VOVEXTOR-215892 format. One line per 2 residues: their letters; for each residue x, y, z of C-alpha. Coordinates in nm, 2 decimals. Layout:
<lokes>
A = X,Y,Z ~ ...
</lokes>
This chain:
<lokes>
MK = 0.00,0.00,0.00 ~ 0.14,0.34,-0.10
RR = 0.15,0.59,0.18 ~ -0.07,0.90,0.16
LP = 0.13,1.21,0.17 ~ 0.02,1.49,0.40
RT = -0.18,1.76,0.22 ~ -0.18,2.03,0.49
VK = 0.07,2.18,0.72 ~ -0.12,2.03,1.01
EF = -0.09,1.68,0.86 ~ 0.27,1.74,0.77
MA = 0.36,1.85,1.12 ~ 0.18,1.54,1.25
YA = 0.42,1.33,1.04 ~ 0.72,1.53,1.18
WA = 0.58,1.48,1.54 ~ 0.54,1.10,1.47
ME = 0.91,1.08,1.36 ~ 1.02,1.25,1.68
VE = 0.80,1.02,1.89 ~ 0.94,0.71,1.72
AA = 1.30,0.84,1.76 ~ 1.26,0.92,2.13
DR = 1.10,0.59,2.20 ~ 1.36,0.39,2.01
YA = 1.65,0.57,2.18 ~ 1.49,0.50,2.52
EL = 1.47,0.13,2.42 ~ 1.83,0.13,2.31
AE = 1.93,0.28,2.64 ~ 1.76,0.00,2.82
QM = 1.93,-0.26,2.60 ~ 2.27,-0.11,2.66
DT = 2.20,-0.09,3.03 ~ 2.11,-0.46,3.03
HH = 2.45,-0.53,2.88 ~ 2.62,-0.32,3.14
NA = 2.73,-0.06,2.88 ~ 2.65,0.23,3.10
EV = 2.83,0.50,2.90 ~ 2.63,0.42,2.58
AE = 2.31,0.37,2.77 ~ 2.35,0.72,2.91
LF = 2.42,0.86,2.57 ~ 2.11,0.69,2.42
AK = 1.90,0.82,2.71 ~ 2.02,1.17,2.64
LS = 1.94,1.13,2.27 ~ 1.59,1.01,2.37
RI = 1.54,1.33,2.58 ~ 1.66,1.55,2.29
EG = 1.42,1.38,2.05 ~ 1.14,1.42,2.31
KH = 1.22,1.79,2.33 ~ 1.18,1.81,1.95
RD = 0.85,1.63,1.97 ~ 0.73,1.88,2.24
QI = 0.85,2.18,2.03 ~ 0.64,2.06,1.74
AA = 0.34,2.02,1.96 ~ 0.39,2.36,2.11
QM = 0.44,2.52,1.77 ~ 0.12,2.37,1.65
GW = -0.07,2.45,1.97 ~ -0.16,2.08,2.03
TR = -0.27,1.99,2.38 ~ -0.32,1.63,2.27
PP = -0.12,1.41,2.04 ~ -0.22,1.43,1.68
DT = -0.39,1.12,1.52 ~ -0.11,0.93,1.34
SA = -0.30,0.61,1.28 ~ -0.30,0.65,0.91
FR = 0.07,0.70,0.88 ~ 0.28,0.44,0.69
WE = 0.65,0.48,0.62 ~ 0.79,0.35,0.30
TP = 1.05,0.15,0.50 ~ 0.99,-0.07,0.81
EG = 1.12,0.21,1.03 ~ 1.06,0.59,1.03
PE = 1.33,0.80,0.87 ~ 1.48,0.90,1.21
TT = 1.47,0.56,1.38 ~ 1.77,0.34,1.45
DY = 1.74,-0.02,1.34 ~ 1.80,-0.27,1.62
GD = 2.04,-0.46,1.38 ~ 2.28,-0.17,1.40
LH = 2.35,-0.24,1.77 ~ 2.64,-0.42,1.93
YL = 2.65,-0.47,2.31 ~ 3.01,-0.34,2.32
MQ = 2.95,-0.04,2.10 ~ 3.10,0.28,2.22
PY = 2.97,0.64,2.23 ~ 3.13,0.70,1.89
HA = 2.91,0.43,1.74 ~ 2.59,0.56,1.91
LK = 2.66,0.91,1.77 ~ 2.73,0.78,1.42
LA = 2.39,0.61,1.44 ~ 2.23,0.94,1.55
EH = 2.41,1.13,1.28 ~ 2.28,0.88,1.02
NE = 1.92,0.92,1.16 ~ 1.93,1.30,1.15
QR = 2.07,1.29,0.80 ~ 1.79,1.06,0.68
AA = 1.53,1.28,0.85 ~ 1.68,1.59,0.67
EF = 1.67,1.41,0.34 ~ 1.31,1.29,0.40
FE = 1.20,1.65,0.45 ~ 1.40,1.78,0.16
QF = 1.26,1.51,-0.08 ~ 0.91,1.60,0.04
AA = 0.97,1.97,-0.02 ~ 1.09,1.89,-0.37
TR = 0.75,1.75,-0.47 ~ 0.46,1.96,-0.60
LP = 0.33,2.13,-0.29 ~ 0.15,2.44,-0.18
AD = 0.39,2.71,-0.07 ~ 0.30,2.68,0.30
LR = 0.36,2.31,0.30 ~ 0.69,2.34,0.11
SA = 0.80,2.61,0.36 ~ 0.72,2.38,0.66
AL = 0.91,2.09,0.50 ~ 1.21,2.31,0.43
EM = 1.20,2.45,0.79 ~ 1.20,2.09,0.93
AA = 1.49,1.99,0.69 ~ 1.69,2.29,0.81
DE = 1.62,2.19,1.17 ~ 1.74,1.83,1.10
RE = 2.05,1.97,0.92 ~ 2.13,2.17,1.23
HV = 2.10,1.85,1.44 ~ 2.34,1.68,1.20
RL = 2.59,1.96,1.25 ~ 2.55,1.94,1.63
IR = 2.60,1.57,1.64 ~ 2.92,1.61,1.42
EW = 3.05,1.85,1.67 ~ 2.97,1.61,1.95
LE = 3.14,1.33,1.76 ~ 3.47,1.53,1.77
TF = 3.48,1.46,2.15 ~ 3.48,1.08,2.09
PE = 3.76,0.92,1.89 ~ 3.68,0.64,1.65
PG = 3.75,0.31,1.83 ~ 4.03,0.11,1.68
PG = 4.02,-0.25,1.57 ~ 3.91,-0.50,1.83
WD = 3.66,-0.27,2.00 ~ 3.40,-0.55,1.97
ED = 3.62,-0.83,2.11 ~ 3.49,-0.96,2.44
PD = 3.73,-1.17,2.64 ~ 3.43,-1.31,2.84
PP = 3.15,-1.33,2.58 ~ 2.79,-1.40,2.69
AV = 2.71,-1.77,2.72 ~ 2.37,-1.92,2.66
AD = 2.26,-2.19,2.90 ~ 2.01,-2.46,2.80
</lokes>
């Protein structure tokens, strides 16, 4: 089934809001997973990313004057995940902050591209303007994450080697 594109600024901003909700929820889930694996540093980073995405969600709601969440039941992404959501398959229980930030950078980049591609379609001026504004916001998030990445060096070979790997008991 092909997804129906938003036709109004309100519908479009509901899409943007849904992306932020999914991203915040997924980062919170990733934080829990990393905590389960006793990877506290990355768990804390994912929790912080969840809070940041939650703030984006809340900013959209405030901008739109929403006191209740918009109806997003009709939304369908073209991919299994929303444009700003990390795939569980990209995780490793020994990942380091650098890896978590690279995932966030990728997500923000995809979100910016999503909004830019939407803005490139035939749209009313107000809808195009809203899409370009969201794309600019996501580009700013990419820039901020790249700055943040500068504080975490890329791990060298062997970062994923575990001298005491998890064992499965029958």
